[in-house]
PQR file with spaces between the fields and no chain letter, atoms N, CA, C, O and H, PARSE charges and radii, in Angstrom:
ATOM       1  N    MET     1     118.174  185.663  155.251 -0.4000 1.5000
ATOM       2  CA   MET     1     117.969  186.958  155.635 -0.0000 2.0000
ATOM       3  C    MET     1     118.212  187.932  154.464  0.5500 1.7000
ATOM       4  O    MET     1     117.522  188.944  154.337 -0.5500 1.4000
ATOM       5  N    ASN     2     119.206  187.607  153.610 -0.4000 1.5000
ATOM       6  CA   ASN     2     119.469  188.440  152.514 -0.0000 2.0000
ATOM       7  C    ASN     2     118.292  188.398  151.492  0.5500 1.7000
ATOM       8  O    ASN     2     117.968  189.429  150.902 -0.5500 1.4000
ATOM       9  H    ASN     2     119.766  186.785  153.713  0.4000 1.0000
ATOM      10  N    ASP     3     117.640  187.196  151.276 -0.4000 1.5000
ATOM      11  CA   ASP     3     116.545  187.151  150.389 -0.0000 2.0000
ATOM      12  C    ASP     3     115.384  187.923  150.871  0.5500 1.7000
ATOM      13  O    ASP     3     114.664  188.515  150.068 -0.5500 1.4000
ATOM      14  H    ASP     3     117.903  186.359  151.755  0.4000 1.0000
ATOM      15  N    LEU     4     115.157  187.948  152.182 -0.4000 1.5000
ATOM      16  CA   LEU     4     114.050  188.741  152.738 -0.0000 2.0000
ATOM      17  C    LEU     4     114.308  190.213  152.462  0.5500 1.7000
ATOM      18  O    LEU     4     113.381  190.933  152.092 -0.5500 1.4000
ATOM      19  H    LEU     4     115.742  187.467  152.835  0.4000 1.0000
ATOM      20  N    MET     5     115.534  190.678  152.629 -0.4000 1.5000
ATOM      21  CA   MET     5     115.782  192.112  152.421 -0.0000 2.0000
ATOM      22  C    MET     5     115.648  192.395  150.876  0.5500 1.7000
ATOM      23  O    MET     5     115.172  193.473  150.519 -0.5500 1.4000
ATOM      24  H    MET     5     116.287  190.093  152.930  0.4000 1.0000
ATOM      25  N    ILE     6     116.031  191.509  149.999 -0.4000 1.5000
ATOM      26  CA   ILE     6     115.822  191.757  148.555 -0.0000 2.0000
ATOM      27  C    ILE     6     114.322  191.844  148.226  0.5500 1.7000
ATOM      28  O    ILE     6     113.875  192.711  147.474 -0.5500 1.4000
ATOM      29  H    ILE     6     116.417  190.633  150.289  0.4000 1.0000
ATOM      30  N    LYS     7     113.538  190.875  148.841 -0.4000 1.5000
ATOM      31  CA   LYS     7     112.100  190.857  148.436 -0.0000 2.0000
ATOM      32  C    LYS     7     111.445  192.053  149.060  0.5500 1.7000
ATOM      33  O    LYS     7     110.480  192.530  148.464 -0.5500 1.4000
ATOM      34  H    LYS     7     113.901  190.171  149.451  0.4000 1.0000
ATOM      35  N    MET     8     111.870  192.635  150.254 -0.4000 1.5000
ATOM      36  CA   MET     8     111.294  193.862  150.786 -0.0000 2.0000
ATOM      37  C    MET     8     111.669  195.048  149.915  0.5500 1.7000
ATOM      38  O    MET     8     110.826  195.893  149.613 -0.5500 1.4000
ATOM      39  H    MET     8     112.655  192.248  150.738  0.4000 1.0000
ATOM      40  N    TYR     9     112.937  195.115  149.509 -0.4000 1.5000
ATOM      41  CA   TYR     9     113.341  196.239  148.628 -0.0000 2.0000
ATOM      42  C    TYR     9     112.456  196.160  147.308  0.5500 1.7000
ATOM      43  O    TYR     9     111.850  197.161  146.925 -0.5500 1.4000
ATOM      44  H    TYR     9     113.622  194.428  149.754  0.4000 1.0000
ATOM      45  N    VAL    10     112.399  195.066  146.683 -0.4000 1.5000
ATOM      46  CA   VAL    10     111.729  194.953  145.400 -0.0000 2.0000
ATOM      47  C    VAL    10     110.184  195.314  145.556  0.5500 1.7000
ATOM      48  O    VAL    10     109.581  195.984  144.719 -0.5500 1.4000
ATOM      49  H    VAL    10     112.891  194.254  146.994  0.4000 1.0000
ATOM      50  N    SER    11     109.642  194.830  146.647 -0.4000 1.5000
ATOM      51  CA   SER    11     108.184  195.169  146.788 -0.0000 2.0000
ATOM      52  C    SER    11     108.009  196.657  147.185  0.5500 1.7000
ATOM      53  O    SER    11     106.982  197.244  146.842 -0.5500 1.4000
ATOM      54  H    SER    11     110.133  194.285  147.327  0.4000 1.0000
ATOM      55  N    ALA    12     108.926  197.256  147.859 -0.4000 1.5000
ATOM      56  CA   ALA    12     108.824  198.701  148.203 -0.0000 2.0000
ATOM      57  C    ALA    12     108.987  199.505  146.982  0.5500 1.7000
ATOM      58  O    ALA    12     108.268  200.482  146.771 -0.5500 1.4000
ATOM      59  H    ALA    12     109.760  196.779  148.137  0.4000 1.0000
ATOM      60  N    LYS    13     109.980  199.096  146.111 -0.4000 1.5000
ATOM      61  CA   LYS    13     110.187  199.793  144.900 -0.0000 2.0000
ATOM      62  C    LYS    13     109.036  199.734  143.960  0.5500 1.7000
ATOM      63  O    LYS    13     108.675  200.728  143.329 -0.5500 1.4000
ATOM      64  H    LYS    13     110.564  198.303  146.282  0.4000 1.0000
ATOM      65  N    MET    14     108.465  198.584  143.866 -0.4000 1.5000
ATOM      66  CA   MET    14     107.154  198.400  143.046 -0.0000 2.0000
ATOM      67  C    MET    14     106.115  199.286  143.534  0.5500 1.7000
ATOM      68  O    MET    14     105.476  199.974  142.737 -0.5500 1.4000
ATOM      69  H    MET    14     108.758  197.777  144.379  0.4000 1.0000
ATOM      70  N    LEU    15     105.875  199.325  144.896 -0.4000 1.5000
ATOM      71  CA   LEU    15     104.847  200.149  145.448 -0.0000 2.0000
ATOM      72  C    LEU    15     104.993  201.590  145.178  0.5500 1.7000
ATOM      73  O    LEU    15     104.014  202.300  144.945 -0.5500 1.4000
ATOM      74  H    LEU    15     106.394  198.766  145.543  0.4000 1.0000
ATOM      75  N    ILE    16     106.268  202.053  145.207 -0.4000 1.5000
ATOM      76  CA   ILE    16     106.497  203.533  144.942 -0.0000 2.0000
ATOM      77  C    ILE    16     106.328  203.838  143.483  0.5500 1.7000
ATOM      78  O    ILE    16     105.898  204.939  143.140 -0.5500 1.4000
ATOM      79  H    ILE    16     107.063  201.477  145.395  0.4000 1.0000
ATOM      80  N    GLU    17     106.650  202.906  142.600 -0.4000 1.5000
ATOM      81  CA   GLU    17     106.523  203.131  141.159 -0.0000 2.0000
ATOM      82  C    GLU    17     105.161  203.039  140.556  0.5500 1.7000
ATOM      83  O    GLU    17     104.944  203.416  139.405 -0.5500 1.4000
ATOM      84  H    GLU    17     107.000  202.011  142.879  0.4000 1.0000
ATOM      85  N    ARG    18     104.211  202.521  141.365 -0.4000 1.5000
ATOM      86  CA   ARG    18     102.867  202.407  140.851 -0.0000 2.0000
ATOM      87  C    ARG    18     102.216  203.762  140.532  0.5500 1.7000
ATOM      88  O    ARG    18     102.286  204.714  141.308 -0.5500 1.4000
ATOM      89  H    ARG    18     104.387  202.215  142.300  0.4000 1.0000
ATOM      90  N    GLU    19     101.589  203.800  139.368 -0.4000 1.5000
ATOM      91  CA   GLU    19     100.905  205.076  138.836 -0.0000 2.0000
ATOM      92  C    GLU    19      99.447  204.930  138.564  0.5500 1.7000
ATOM      93  O    GLU    19      98.870  205.676  137.772 -0.5500 1.4000
ATOM      94  H    GLU    19     101.532  203.027  138.737  0.4000 1.0000
ATOM      95  N    GLU    20      98.831  203.949  139.234 -0.4000 1.5000
ATOM      96  CA   GLU    20      97.386  203.688  139.009 -0.0000 2.0000
ATOM      97  C    GLU    20      96.514  204.903  139.487  0.5500 1.7000
ATOM      98  O    GLU    20      95.604  205.328  138.775 -0.5500 1.4000
ATOM      99  H    GLU    20      99.299  203.344  139.877  0.4000 1.0000
ATOM     100  N    GLY    21      96.797  205.424  140.648 -0.4000 1.5000
ATOM     101  CA   GLY    21      95.922  206.478  141.181 -0.0000 2.0000
ATOM     102  C    GLY    21      96.251  207.819  140.634  0.5500 1.7000
ATOM     103  O    GLY    21      95.484  208.754  140.862 -0.5500 1.4000
ATOM     104  H    GLY    21      97.536  205.079  141.226  0.4000 1.0000
ATOM     105  N    GLN    22      97.291  207.986  139.955 -0.4000 1.5000
ATOM     106  CA   GLN    22      97.771  209.259  139.481 -0.0000 2.0000
ATOM     107  C    GLN    22      96.686  209.933  138.475  0.5500 1.7000
ATOM     108  O    GLN    22      96.406  211.129  138.560 -0.5500 1.4000
ATOM     109  H    GLN    22      97.915  207.226  139.769  0.4000 1.0000
ATOM     110  N    ASP    23      96.150  209.143  137.599 -0.4000 1.5000
ATOM     111  CA   ASP    23      95.166  209.735  136.704 -0.0000 2.0000
ATOM     112  C    ASP    23      93.927  210.217  137.427  0.5500 1.7000
ATOM     113  O    ASP    23      93.369  211.247  137.049 -0.5500 1.4000
ATOM     114  H    ASP    23      96.377  208.172  137.529  0.4000 1.0000
ATOM     115  N    LEU    24      93.481  209.527  138.433 -0.4000 1.5000
ATOM     116  CA   LEU    24      92.357  210.002  139.223 -0.0000 2.0000
ATOM     117  C    LEU    24      92.620  211.278  139.910  0.5500 1.7000
ATOM     118  O    LEU    24      91.745  212.143  139.953 -0.5500 1.4000
ATOM     119  H    LEU    24      93.934  208.690  138.741  0.4000 1.0000
ATOM     120  N    VAL    25      93.795  211.443  140.457 -0.4000 1.5000
ATOM     121  CA   VAL    25      94.205  212.708  141.152 -0.0000 2.0000
ATOM     122  C    VAL    25      94.211  213.893  140.075  0.5500 1.7000
ATOM     123  O    VAL    25      93.753  214.994  140.381 -0.5500 1.4000
ATOM     124  H    VAL    25      94.505  210.740  140.421  0.4000 1.0000
ATOM     125  N    GLU    26      94.697  213.659  138.913 -0.4000 1.5000
ATOM     126  CA   GLU    26      94.816  214.647  137.879 -0.0000 2.0000
ATOM     127  C    GLU    26      93.371  215.028  137.432  0.5500 1.7000
ATOM     128  O    GLU    26      93.089  216.221  137.315 -0.5500 1.4000
ATOM     129  H    GLU    26      95.069  212.765  138.664  0.4000 1.0000
ATOM     130  N    TYR    27      92.457  214.072  137.181 -0.4000 1.5000
ATOM     131  CA   TYR    27      91.141  214.440  136.916 -0.0000 2.0000
ATOM     132  C    TYR    27      90.377  215.188  138.090  0.5500 1.7000
ATOM     133  O    TYR    27      89.505  216.016  137.828 -0.5500 1.4000
ATOM     134  H    TYR    27      92.686  213.103  137.276  0.4000 1.0000
ATOM     135  N    ALA    28      90.682  214.915  139.203 -0.4000 1.5000
ATOM     136  CA   ALA    28      90.027  215.594  140.331 -0.0000 2.0000
ATOM     137  C    ALA    28      90.598  217.051  140.430  0.5500 1.7000
ATOM     138  O    ALA    28      89.885  217.972  140.828 -0.5500 1.4000
ATOM     139  H    ALA    28      91.390  214.242  139.416  0.4000 1.0000
ATOM     140  N    LEU    29      91.850  217.224  140.072 -0.4000 1.5000
ATOM     141  CA   LEU    29      92.400  218.613  140.069 -0.0000 2.0000
ATOM     142  C    LEU    29      91.750  219.447  139.020  0.5500 1.7000
ATOM     143  O    LEU    29      91.375  220.593  139.267 -0.5500 1.4000
ATOM     144  H    LEU    29      92.429  216.475  139.749  0.4000 1.0000
ATOM     145  N    VAL    30      91.608  218.869  137.813 -0.4000 1.5000
ATOM     146  CA   VAL    30      90.940  219.567  136.694 -0.0000 2.0000
ATOM     147  C    VAL    30      89.563  219.878  137.057  0.5500 1.7000
ATOM     148  O    VAL    30      89.134  221.008  136.823 -0.5500 1.4000
ATOM     149  H    VAL    30      91.913  217.938  137.613  0.4000 1.0000
ATOM     150  N    VAL    31      88.815  218.983  137.612 -0.4000 1.5000
ATOM     151  CA   VAL    31      87.429  219.204  137.931 -0.0000 2.0000
ATOM     152  C    VAL    31      87.404  220.334  139.012  0.5500 1.7000
ATOM     153  O    VAL    31      86.593  221.256  138.924 -0.5500 1.4000
ATOM     154  H    VAL    31      89.163  218.066  137.802  0.4000 1.0000
ATOM     155  N    ALA    32      88.251  220.251  139.967 -0.4000 1.5000
ATOM     156  CA   ALA    32      88.245  221.315  141.016 -0.0000 2.0000
ATOM     157  C    ALA    32      88.606  222.740  140.386  0.5500 1.7000
ATOM     158  O    ALA    32      88.066  223.765  140.801 -0.5500 1.4000
ATOM     159  H    ALA    32      88.910  219.502  140.039  0.4000 1.0000
ATOM     160  N    LEU    33      89.513  222.741  139.403 -0.4000 1.5000
ATOM     161  CA   LEU    33      89.830  224.104  138.799 -0.0000 2.0000
ATOM     162  C    LEU    33      88.645  224.591  137.973  0.5500 1.7000
ATOM     163  O    LEU    33      88.338  225.783  137.947 -0.5500 1.4000
ATOM     164  H    LEU    33      89.952  221.908  139.066  0.4000 1.0000
ATOM     165  N    ILE    34      87.986  223.655  137.301 -0.4000 1.5000
ATOM     166  CA   ILE    34      86.884  224.091  136.547 -0.0000 2.0000
ATOM     167  C    ILE    34      85.702  224.586  137.476  0.5500 1.7000
ATOM     168  O    ILE    34      85.072  225.607  137.197 -0.5500 1.4000
ATOM     169  H    ILE    34      88.235  222.687  137.322  0.4000 1.0000
ATOM     170  N    ALA    35      85.449  223.877  138.508 -0.4000 1.5000
ATOM     171  CA   ALA    35      84.444  224.302  139.573 -0.0000 2.0000
ATOM     172  C    ALA    35      84.867  225.726  140.179  0.5500 1.7000
ATOM     173  O    ALA    35      84.014  226.598  140.341 -0.5500 1.4000
ATOM     174  H    ALA    35      85.961  223.048  138.735  0.4000 1.0000
ATOM     175  N    PHE    36      86.047  225.905  140.465 -0.4000 1.5000
ATOM     176  CA   PHE    36      86.491  227.117  141.040 -0.0000 2.0000
ATOM     177  C    PHE    36      86.304  228.281  140.004  0.5500 1.7000
ATOM     178  O    PHE    36      85.868  229.370  140.375 -0.5500 1.4000
ATOM     179  H    PHE    36      86.740  225.196  140.333  0.4000 1.0000
ATOM     180  N    GLY    37      86.624  228.045  138.766 -0.4000 1.5000
ATOM     181  CA   GLY    37      86.415  229.088  137.765 -0.0000 2.0000
ATOM     182  C    GLY    37      84.901  229.381  137.534  0.5500 1.7000
ATOM     183  O    GLY    37      84.478  230.518  137.326 -0.5500 1.4000
ATOM     184  H    GLY    37      86.978  227.160  138.464  0.4000 1.0000
ATOM     185  N    ALA    38      84.132  228.285  137.584 -0.4000 1.5000
ATOM     186  CA   ALA    38      82.702  228.494  137.366 -0.0000 2.0000
ATOM     187  C    ALA    38      82.012  229.234  138.562  0.5500 1.7000
ATOM     188  O    ALA    38      81.047  229.980  138.403 -0.5500 1.4000
ATOM     189  H    ALA    38      84.476  227.361  137.752  0.4000 1.0000
ATOM     190  N    ILE    39      82.575  228.969  139.739 -0.4000 1.5000
ATOM     191  CA   ILE    39      81.968  229.721  140.949 -0.0000 2.0000
ATOM     192  C    ILE    39      82.416  231.177  140.924  0.5500 1.7000
ATOM     193  O    ILE    39      81.648  232.068  141.287 -0.5500 1.4000
ATOM     194  H    ILE    39      83.360  228.363  139.868  0.4000 1.0000
ATOM     195  N    THR    40      83.580  231.411  140.524 -0.4000 1.5000
ATOM     196  CA   THR    40      84.069  232.823  140.419 -0.0000 2.0000
ATOM     197  C    THR    40      83.374  233.544  139.366  0.5500 1.7000
ATOM     198  O    THR    40      82.944  234.682  139.550 -0.5500 1.4000
ATOM     199  H    THR    40      84.204  230.687  140.229  0.4000 1.0000
ATOM     200  N    GLY    41      83.239  232.864  138.176 -0.4000 1.5000
ATOM     201  CA   GLY    41      82.542  233.530  137.113 -0.0000 2.0000
ATOM     202  C    GLY    41      81.083  233.898  137.389  0.5500 1.7000
ATOM     203  O    GLY    41      80.582  234.940  136.966 -0.5500 1.4000
ATOM     204  H    GLY    41      83.588  231.939  138.027  0.4000 1.0000
ATOM     205  N    MET    42      80.415  232.972  138.135 -0.4000 1.5000
ATOM     206  CA   MET    42      79.031  233.134  138.484 -0.0000 2.0000
ATOM     207  C    MET    42      78.842  234.275  139.477  0.5500 1.7000
ATOM     208  O    MET    42      77.838  234.986  139.465 -0.5500 1.4000
ATOM     209  H    MET    42      80.823  232.126  138.479  0.4000 1.0000
ATOM     210  N    GLY    43      79.887  234.425  140.371 -0.4000 1.5000
ATOM     211  CA   GLY    43      79.935  235.561  141.280 -0.0000 2.0000
ATOM     212  C    GLY    43      79.987  236.916  140.533  0.5500 1.7000
ATOM     213  O    GLY    43      79.223  237.828  140.849 -0.5500 1.4000
ATOM     214  H    GLY    43      80.703  233.847  140.381  0.4000 1.0000
ATOM     215  N    PHE    44      80.841  237.031  139.601 -0.4000 1.5000
ATOM     216  CA   PHE    44      80.912  238.246  138.800 -0.0000 2.0000
ATOM     217  C    PHE    44      79.657  238.490  137.992  0.5500 1.7000
ATOM     218  O    PHE    44      79.231  239.635  137.839 -0.5500 1.4000
ATOM     219  H    PHE    44      81.462  236.290  139.344  0.4000 1.0000
ATOM     220  N    LEU    45      79.070  237.453  137.483 -0.4000 1.5000
ATOM     221  CA   LEU    45      77.841  237.536  136.604 -0.0000 2.0000
ATOM     222  C    LEU    45      76.762  238.005  137.507  0.5500 1.7000
ATOM     223  O    LEU    45      75.992  238.887  137.126 -0.5500 1.4000
ATOM     224  H    LEU    45      79.416  236.523  137.608  0.4000 1.0000
ATOM     225  N    ALA    46      76.656  237.438  138.746 -0.4000 1.5000
ATOM     226  CA   ALA    46      75.570  237.876  139.657 -0.0000 2.0000
ATOM     227  C    ALA    46      75.677  239.335  140.049  0.5500 1.7000
ATOM     228  O    ALA    46      74.669  240.025  140.201 -0.5500 1.4000
ATOM     229  H    ALA    46      77.281  236.721  139.055  0.4000 1.0000
ATOM     230  N    LYS    47      76.846  239.777  140.202 -0.4000 1.5000
ATOM     231  CA   LYS    47      77.128  241.220  140.574 -0.0000 2.0000
ATOM     232  C    LYS    47      76.677  242.139  139.405  0.5500 1.7000
ATOM     233  O    LYS    47      76.041  243.177  139.586 -0.5500 1.4000
ATOM     234  H    LYS    47      77.665  239.216  140.079  0.4000 1.0000
ATOM     235  N    GLY    48      77.063  241.667  138.184 -0.4000 1.5000
ATOM     236  CA   GLY    48      76.705  242.432  136.981 -0.0000 2.0000
ATOM     237  C    GLY    48      75.281  242.515  136.786  0.5500 1.7000
ATOM     238  O    GLY    48      74.768  243.598  136.505 -0.5500 1.4000
ATOM     239  H    GLY    48      77.580  240.824  138.037  0.4000 1.0000
ATOM     240  N    LEU    49      74.515  241.339  136.925 -0.4000 1.5000
ATOM     241  CA   LEU    49      73.070  241.337  136.848 -0.0000 2.0000
ATOM     242  C    LEU    49      72.408  242.170  137.855  0.5500 1.7000
ATOM     243  O    LEU    49      71.436  242.860  137.545 -0.5500 1.4000
ATOM     244  H    LEU    49      74.932  240.459  137.153  0.4000 1.0000
ATOM     245  N    ASN    50      72.911  242.142  139.114 -0.4000 1.5000
ATOM     246  CA   ASN    50      72.330  242.903  140.217 -0.0000 2.0000
ATOM     247  C    ASN    50      72.440  244.378  139.829  0.5500 1.7000
ATOM     248  O    ASN    50      71.480  245.136  139.971 -0.5500 1.4000
ATOM     249  H    ASN    50      73.700  241.582  139.366  0.4000 1.0000
ATOM     250  N    ASN    51      73.584  244.771  139.352 -0.4000 1.5000
ATOM     251  CA   ASN    51      73.811  246.169  138.985 -0.0000 2.0000
ATOM     252  C    ASN    51      72.929  246.646  137.836  0.5500 1.7000
ATOM     253  O    ASN    51      72.425  247.769  137.842 -0.5500 1.4000
ATOM     254  H    ASN    51      74.364  244.156  139.237  0.4000 1.0000
ATOM     255  N    ALA    52      72.759  245.780  136.865 -0.4000 1.5000
ATOM     256  CA   ALA    52      71.883  246.077  135.687 -0.0000 2.0000
ATOM     257  C    ALA    52      70.390  246.257  136.168  0.5500 1.7000
ATOM     258  O    ALA    52      69.717  247.224  135.811 -0.5500 1.4000
ATOM     259  H    ALA    52      73.169  244.868  136.860  0.4000 1.0000
ATOM     260  N    PHE    53      69.943  245.321  136.950 -0.4000 1.5000
ATOM     261  CA   PHE    53      68.471  245.472  137.406 -0.0000 2.0000
ATOM     262  C    PHE    53      68.317  246.664  138.401  0.5500 1.7000
ATOM     263  O    PHE    53      67.283  247.328  138.468 -0.5500 1.4000
ATOM     264  H    PHE    53      70.489  244.535  137.240  0.4000 1.0000
ATOM     265  N    SER    54      69.394  246.880  139.149 -0.4000 1.5000
ATOM     266  CA   SER    54      69.284  248.127  139.983 -0.0000 2.0000
ATOM     267  C    SER    54      69.211  249.425  139.162  0.5500 1.7000
ATOM     268  O    SER    54      68.491  250.362  139.505 -0.5500 1.4000
ATOM     269  H    SER    54      70.234  246.341  139.095  0.4000 1.0000
ATOM     270  N    ASN    55      69.975  249.441  138.081 -0.4000 1.5000
ATOM     271  CA   ASN    55      69.909  250.619  137.197 -0.0000 2.0000
ATOM     272  C    ASN    55      68.533  250.654  136.558  0.5500 1.7000
ATOM     273  O    ASN    55      67.947  251.732  136.462 -0.5500 1.4000
ATOM     274  H    ASN    55      70.560  248.679  137.803  0.4000 1.0000
ATOM     275  N    ILE    56      68.005  249.560  136.129 -0.4000 1.5000
ATOM     276  CA   ILE    56      66.681  249.533  135.470 -0.0000 2.0000
ATOM     277  C    ILE    56      65.586  250.051  136.443  0.5500 1.7000
ATOM     278  O    ILE    56      64.688  250.813  136.085 -0.5500 1.4000
ATOM     279  H    ILE    56      68.481  248.684  136.206  0.4000 1.0000
ATOM     280  N    ALA    57      65.736  249.568  137.717 -0.4000 1.5000
ATOM     281  CA   ALA    57      64.761  249.988  138.757 -0.0000 2.0000
ATOM     282  C    ALA    57      64.802  251.495  139.039  0.5500 1.7000
ATOM     283  O    ALA    57      63.760  252.135  139.178 -0.5500 1.4000
ATOM     284  H    ALA    57      66.465  248.948  138.009  0.4000 1.0000
ATOM     285  N    VAL    58      65.995  252.046  139.120 -0.4000 1.5000
ATOM     286  CA   VAL    58      66.265  253.460  139.307 -0.0000 2.0000
ATOM     287  C    VAL    58      65.668  254.258  138.146  0.5500 1.7000
ATOM     288  O    VAL    58      64.964  255.243  138.369 -0.5500 1.4000
ATOM     289  H    VAL    58      66.842  251.527  139.007  0.4000 1.0000
ATOM     290  N    THR    59      65.923  253.870  137.005 -0.4000 1.5000
ATOM     291  CA   THR    59      65.381  254.562  135.706 -0.0000 2.0000
ATOM     292  C    THR    59      63.869  254.476  135.745  0.5500 1.7000
ATOM     293  O    THR    59      63.209  255.478  135.473 -0.5500 1.4000
ATOM     294  H    THR    59      66.494  253.070  136.823  0.4000 1.0000
ATOM     295  N    LEU    60      63.287  253.336  136.068 -0.4000 1.5000
ATOM     296  CA   LEU    60      61.846  253.194  136.039 -0.0000 2.0000
ATOM     297  C    LEU    60      61.171  254.100  137.149  0.5500 1.7000
ATOM     298  O    LEU    60      60.128  254.721  136.941 -0.5500 1.4000
ATOM     299  H    LEU    60      63.823  252.521  136.289  0.4000 1.0000
ATOM     300  N    SER    61      61.824  254.116  138.280 -0.4000 1.5000
ATOM     301  CA   SER    61      61.304  254.836  139.432 -0.0000 2.0000
ATOM     302  C    SER    61      61.450  256.398  139.083  0.5500 1.7000
ATOM     303  O    SER    61      60.574  257.176  139.459 -0.5500 1.4000
ATOM     304  H    SER    61      62.671  253.612  138.449  0.4000 1.0000
ATOM     305  N    ALA    62      62.458  256.806  138.429 -0.4000 1.5000
ATOM     306  CA   ALA    62      62.619  258.188  138.103 -0.0000 2.0000
ATOM     307  C    ALA    62      61.633  258.636  137.060  0.5500 1.7000
ATOM     308  O    ALA    62      61.180  259.779  137.110 -0.5500 1.4000
ATOM     309  H    ALA    62      63.170  256.174  138.124  0.4000 1.0000
ATOM     310  N    ASN    63      61.280  257.795  136.123 -0.4000 1.5000
ATOM     311  CA   ASN    63      60.354  258.154  135.014 -0.0000 2.0000
ATOM     312  C    ASN    63      58.889  257.901  135.297  0.5500 1.7000
ATOM     313  O    ASN    63      58.014  258.308  134.533 -0.5500 1.4000
ATOM     314  H    ASN    63      61.648  256.866  136.083  0.4000 1.0000
ATOM     315  N    ILE    64      58.638  257.244  136.372 -0.4000 1.5000
ATOM     316  CA   ILE    64      57.157  257.021  136.631 -0.0000 2.0000
ATOM     317  C    ILE    64      56.645  258.059  137.614  0.5500 1.7000
ATOM     318  O    ILE    64      55.463  258.054  137.959 -0.5500 1.4000
ATOM     319  H    ILE    64      59.348  256.913  136.993  0.4000 1.0000
C-alpha cells in the first residue's frame, strides 16, 4: 500500500512539473497580442484614410 502511494505521489509530481506545453501557450499569447495590435492599428488607419478621402471629395466638390 505504501509503495502505491509513493508511486502515485511521484507520478503526480512529475505530471505537475512538466513544461512541454508551456512554450506553445506563450507563442499563442504573443500571436494573439500581435493580432490584436494589428486589428486595432488597421481600425485607426481605416478611419484616417476615410477622413482623408472625405476631405478630398469635399474639396473637389467645392472647386468643381
